[in-house]
MARVO-795951 format. One record per residue (C-alpha): residue number from 1; x, y negated, z. Coordinates in steps of 0.5 Angstrom, whole numbers, plus 500, padded with zeros to 3 digits. Layout:
N
> seq:xx:yy:zz
> NUM:X:Y:Z
...
This chain:
417
> seq:xx:yy:zz
> 1:500:500:500
> 2:503:493:498
> 3:502:489:505
> 4:502:482:504
> 5:501:477:510
> 6:497:471:507
> 7:497:467:514
> 8:500:468:521
> 9:496:472:525
> 10:495:471:532
> 11:491:474:538
> 12:484:472:538
> 13:481:469:545
> 14:478:473:550
> 15:472:469:551
> 16:469:466:544
> 17:470:459:542
> 18:465:455:538
> 19:467:453:531
> 20:465:453:524
> 21:468:454:517
> 22:473:450:514
> 23:471:444:511
> 24:469:444:503
> 25:464:442:499
> 26:462:444:492
> 27:457:442:486
> 28:459:447:481
> 29:454:452:480
> 30:458:457:477
> 31:461:460:483
> 32:457:467:486
> 33:453:464:491
> 34:454:457:490
> 35:450:451:492
> 36:450:447:486
> 37:450:441:491
> 38:454:436:494
> 39:457:435:501
> 40:454:431:507
> 41:457:429:514
> 42:454:434:519
> 43:456:438:525
> 44:456:445:527
> 45:450:448:530
> 46:452:454:535
> 47:450:457:542
> 48:454:459:547
> 49:456:466:547
> 50:458:472:552
> 51:465:474:553
> 52:469:479:548
> 53:472:485:550
> 54:479:484:554
> 55:483:488:549
> 56:486:484:543
> 57:490:485:537
> 58:494:481:533
> 59:491:481:525
> 60:493:480:518
> 61:490:481:511
> 62:493:486:507
> 63:493:487:500
> 64:490:494:498
> 65:493:495:491
> 66:486:496:488
> 67:486:495:481
> 68:480:491:480
> 69:477:485:476
> 70:473:480:480
> 71:470:485:485
> 72:463:483:488
> 73:461:488:492
> 74:463:495:495
> 75:460:501:498
> 76:463:506:501
> 77:461:513:499
> 78:465:519:503
> 79:472:518:502
> 80:471:514:496
> 81:469:506:495
> 82:464:504:489
> 83:466:497:487
> 84:462:493:483
> 85:466:489:478
> 86:462:482:476
> 87:463:484:468
> 88:459:490:469
> 89:463:496:471
> 90:462:500:478
> 91:469:503:479
> 92:471:509:484
> 93:477:508:488
> 94:480:513:493
> 95:485:513:498
> 96:492:512:495
> 97:495:516:502
> 98:498:509:504
> 99:492:505:507
> 100:491:503:500
> 101:487:505:494
> 102:488:507:487
> 103:483:507:481
> 104:479:514:480
> 105:475:512:474
> 106:469:508:472
> 107:462:511:475
> 108:458:507:470
> 109:460:501:465
> 110:454:496:464
> 111:458:491:461
> 112:454:491:455
> 113:447:490:459
> 114:450:485:463
> 115:453:481:458
> 116:455:474:460
> 117:458:472:467
> 118:457:465:466
> 119:454:461:472
> 120:452:466:477
> 121:451:472:473
> 122:454:479:473
> 123:454:485:476
> 124:452:483:483
> 125:451:489:488
> 126:452:496:489
> 127:449:501:494
> 128:447:509:494
> 129:442:513:498
> 130:445:516:504
> 131:447:523:501
> 132:450:519:495
> 133:445:523:490
> 134:443:516:487
> 135:447:510:485
> 136:443:503:485
> 137:445:497:482
> 138:443:489:482
> 139:445:486:475
> 140:443:480:471
> 141:441:482:464
> 142:444:480:457
> 143:440:475:453
> 144:435:472:458
> 145:439:473:465
> 146:433:477:468
> 147:435:481:475
> 148:435:488:474
> 149:435:493:479
> 150:437:500:476
> 151:437:507:480
> 152:442:513:477
> 153:443:520:479
> 154:450:521:481
> 155:454:527:479
> 156:461:530:480
> 157:466:531:485
> 158:469:525:490
> 159:475:522:485
> 160:471:524:479
> 161:464:521:480
> 162:459:519:474
> 163:452:516:474
> 164:447:519:470
> 165:441:516:466
> 166:438:510:468
> 167:431:508:471
> 168:429:501:471
> 169:426:500:478
> 170:425:492:477
> 171:426:487:473
> 172:425:479:475
> 173:425:474:470
> 174:430:468:472
> 175:428:461:470
> 176:435:458:471
> 177:442:461:471
> 178:444:461:478
> 179:441:463:485
> 180:440:470:483
> 181:441:473:490
> 182:445:480:488
> 183:445:484:494
> 184:442:491:495
> 185:442:495:501
> 186:439:502:503
> 187:435:501:509
> 188:435:505:516
> 189:428:506:514
> 190:430:510:507
> 191:427:504:503
> 192:431:500:498
> 193:432:492:500
> 194:434:487:496
> 195:435:479:497
> 196:433:475:491
> 197:435:467:490
> 198:429:462:489
> 199:430:462:481
> 200:436:457:481
> 201:437:449:479
> 202:437:445:485
> 203:432:444:491
> 204:427:450:489
> 205:424:445:483
> 206:418:450:482
> 207:417:452:490
> 208:418:459:489
> 209:421:461:495
> 210:415:460:499
> 211:410:462:494
> 212:408:470:496
> 213:406:471:489
> 214:413:470:486
> 215:419:475:488
> 216:424:470:488
> 217:426:467:494
> 218:425:473:498
> 219:427:479:501
> 220:424:485:498
> 221:423:492:500
> 222:422:498:495
> 223:421:505:495
> 224:424:509:490
> 225:421:515:491
> 226:415:513:488
> 227:413:514:481
> 228:413:508:476
> 229:417:501:477
> 230:416:494:480
> 231:410:493:484
> 232:408:501:484
> 233:414:502:488
> 234:411:498:494
> 235:411:502:501
> 236:404:502:504
> 237:407:498:510
> 238:409:492:506
> 239:406:486:509
> 240:402:485:502
> 241:402:492:500
> 242:395:490:497
> 243:397:485:493
> 244:394:479:497
> 245:396:474:502
> 246:390:476:507
> 247:387:469:506
> 248:385:471:499
> 249:391:469:495
> 250:395:473:491
> 251:402:476:494
> 252:407:480:491
> 253:407:487:494
> 254:414:488:494
> 255:415:482:499
> 256:417:483:506
> 257:419:476:508
> 258:419:469:504
> 259:423:463:505
> 260:430:464:503
> 261:434:460:498
> 262:440:465:496
> 263:441:470:500
> 264:448:472:497
> 265:449:478:502
> 266:445:482:507
> 267:447:488:511
> 268:444:492:516
> 269:447:494:523
> 270:446:501:523
> 271:446:502:531
> 272:440:497:532
> 273:437:497:525
> 274:437:489:525
> 275:438:486:518
> 276:443:480:517
> 277:442:475:512
> 278:447:470:510
> 279:443:465:506
> 280:447:459:502
> 281:444:452:503
> 282:443:446:499
> 283:446:440:500
> 284:447:440:508
> 285:447:447:511
> 286:449:454:511
> 287:445:459:515
> 288:445:466:518
> 289:439:469:520
> 290:437:476:523
> 291:431:480:522
> 292:431:484:529
> 293:428:491:529
> 294:426:491:536
> 295:421:485:533
> 296:418:488:527
> 297:424:486:523
> 298:421:480:521
> 299:415:483:517
> 300:412:478:513
> 301:417:472:516
> 302:418:465:514
> 303:425:464:514
> 304:424:456:512
> 305:426:455:505
> 306:424:450:502
> 307:421:447:508
> 308:427:447:511
> 309:435:448:510
> 310:438:452:515
> 311:435:449:522
> 312:433:442:519
> 313:427:439:515
> 314:428:439:508
> 315:427:432:505
> 316:424:435:498
> 317:420:441:499
> 318:415:443:494
> 319:411:443:489
> 320:407:447:494
> 321:401:450:490
> 322:400:457:491
> 323:404:457:498
> 324:401:461:504
> 325:396:458:509
> 326:398:463:514
> 327:401:458:519
> 328:407:463:520
> 329:412:460:524
> 330:419:459:521
> 331:424:464:524
> 332:430:460:527
> 333:437:462:524
> 334:442:465:529
> 335:447:460:526
> 336:448:454:522
> 337:454:450:519
> 338:454:444:515
> 339:458:442:509
> 340:463:438:513
> 341:465:446:514
> 342:464:449:508
> 343:460:450:501
> 344:457:457:500
> 345:457:462:506
> 346:459:469:504
> 347:457:475:509
> 348:458:480:512
> 349:457:486:516
> 350:457:487:524
> 351:463:491:525
> 352:463:497:529
> 353:470:500:527
> 354:476:501:532
> 355:482:498:529
> 356:480:491:532
> 357:477:492:538
> 358:476:484:540
> 359:471:484:534
> 360:467:490:536
> 361:459:488:535
> 362:460:481:532
> 363:458:479:525
> 364:464:478:520
> 365:463:472:515
> 366:467:467:511
> 367:465:461:506
> 368:467:461:498
> 369:471:454:499
> 370:476:455:504
> 371:475:462:505
> 372:477:462:513
> 373:474:469:516
> 374:470:468:522
> 375:466:472:527
> 376:459:471:530
> 377:457:474:536
> 378:450:477:537
> 379:448:471:541
> 380:450:466:536
> 381:458:464:538
> 382:463:463:533
> 383:470:464:533
> 384:475:463:527
> 385:480:469:526
> 386:486:465:523
> 387:486:468:517
> 388:483:466:510
> 389:482:469:503
> 390:482:466:496
> 391:475:464:494
> 392:472:470:498
> 393:465:473:496
> 394:464:478:501
> 395:466:482:507
> 396:464:489:507
> 397:466:495:511
> 398:471:501:508
> 399:470:508:509
> 400:472:508:516
> 401:468:501:518
> 402:474:497:517
> 403:473:490:514
> 404:475:489:507
> 405:475:482:504
> 406:473:481:497
> 407:476:475:493
> 408:480:472:487
> 409:486:476:489
> 410:482:483:489
> 411:481:487:495
> 412:484:486:502
> 413:484:489:509
> 414:484:486:516
> 415:489:490:520
> 416:493:490:526
> 417:500:487:526
């Protein structure tokens, strides 16, 4: 494994300190998860946290040596890693025997189906079902930029995995080239969960995130074991499974929760079943919201956009025609930071590995602009790791639950020094 210490590693404090991501702003909608916005002068919002484990180790970022191009998402499967490259390939990586990875082969090549990677388009998410029998991907489509969710059977042995015939589970028209969301996760309920952006441009110009009849700006929940596609795949216990909002209005049966702007990364915490959502902000605020399993996982919840941006009232909501009248309270984010501190949040997962004990049970995240790595406690206090990637787009667990950082340099791992 090629080991490179990108920044000086220092031990983490025993008790969490309060901090945000490093200051940066962006008005470039071409970044995956980008804001298409300008910066503002605001302050970090956190809550006080509990003490961290007393054991602490120094850490650094080490290059895994993985030969991949523009990695967007990683999913561990047994001893292998499945990597979604933005251009359209899903690549299998295997352990090189020295803590790094070597390329075993291409599981599926969707380059022609993806076409353009302009703006925020591309192959954006990858996962499997628990037994690894099926591969699921989330990509934008060549020509019209629509979001496509595919299911494919996985065959072959580890180190030689191949995907079979494609089944189109869902197609969502995209009015603009940005805010495609992109993440796709298999939930502990044996359902497929998808985060969709609000359709793009800026300020949610069509008011889609609050409109229950529109799949954009939502957290969707699908059951691939059902026959058909689209709304045919709505589980019967989805909040709007009957196609209505409970007040006579139409609703998309696949919708689980509404009011997200661009949930670029979502992830489940296996021990608790909680769903963590890193939602990219507009002009001022980035946010992390948690749908708690012991509180019904936010069934039918409103996460606020575009009535609110993070924990603040949004100045230009709407148009509001077709918005629900259920009076659902807005679910408060666990943590926010402003565009004094970053520009576009990149989640993230709750760490349960063993190599870095002081990070145990904390959510790891970063930001596309400065890419400083951070950990967030369960009650909302944040601590910098004193490490930074380069235009980081995601933090994912490897096959041992240890953190991988996906950025412009490739794939790195957080390791003890």
